[in-house]
N, C-alpha and C positions, 0 to 999 in steps of 0.2 A: 675122595676118601673121607669117610666120616671121622672127625676128630683130628684130621691132619692139618698142617699149616702150609698154605701155598705161598711160596716166595713171590715178591713183587716182580713184575715184568721188567727185565733188564735187557736192553738190546745192545749187542756188540756187533752190529752189522759191519761188514768190511773187514772183520778180523777172523782169521782162521788159527786156532790153537796149533802150535807146532807139536807134532807127535813123534818126530824123529830128528836125531842130531842134536848135539848140545846137551846140557845138563837138565835133568828132570825138574829140579827145583827152580832153575832159571825160567823154564817154560811156565811153570805154575805161577811164579812171581808176576810175569807179564799178564797172565790171565787174571790173577787176583787184583792187580793194580788197576786193570780196566774196570773190573767190577766195583772197586772202591771209588773210582772216579764217577761212577754212575749211581751209586747207592748213597743217598744223602741222609738216611735215617738208620744207619747200621746198628747203633745200640738198641733201638726199638725192635728191629727185626731180630737181633740176637736174643732178646728177652722172649719174644714170641716163639722162637724156634727151639731153644734149648730144652732138651728132654721130651720133645714131641716128635711124632711122625711127620716127615716132610714130604711134600709132593712137588716134584719138579717137572716142568714142561719145557724141554729143550728142543730147539729146532735148528738144524744145520742146513744151510743152503749149499748143497754139494756141487751144483752146477752154476754157481754165481760167478762173481768177479774175483775169486781168490787167485792170488799169484802162485799158490802151491799147486803142483801138478803131480800126477801119478798117485800111487797108493798112499803115500804119506799125507796127502791132502784130503783123502776120502775114507780113511780108516775110522769108521764110526766108533768102535769100542775105545780106541785111543783118544779120539776127539772128546768123547764123553768123560773118559777117565781124567783128563786134564781139568775139566770143569769141576767134576766131583771132588778132586783132590784139593781144591781151594776151600771147601766147606768146613773142614775140621779146625780145631784150635791151631794146629801146626801142620805144615805141609811137608815136613821131612822127619826122618826117623830120629834124628838127634834133638828134635824140638828146638831148633834155633830160628826157623823161619815161620812167622805167624801166618795163619790162614784167616778166613773170614769169621771163624768162631761161631758158626751157625750150628755145628754139631761138635760133640766132644772129640770124637775120632771115628774113623771108619775102620772096618775090620781088615783093611789091607795092610796095616802097619804091623 
């Protein structure tokens, strides 16, 4: 995409975002914290991303060594939603749980 910002490659191999059971914010926190542990220049990335179109290349290994089985482990739209919900300033409607602050908000809230 011309004029878009491509986020740096961040590998979360061996991790499958939980898409069912438990609280949504708790699942987002686990995913966010894994990203934070692997992104060492977050303030720089935030400056580059804010107010710009972003391009994400997300790859899930559906038949890998995930301990999750059945539909909950392979529901692509829910897997992607957990990842995308970590990008805004906040990951919850009450704005109490910080996200990665790469975008202001998504239209889901």
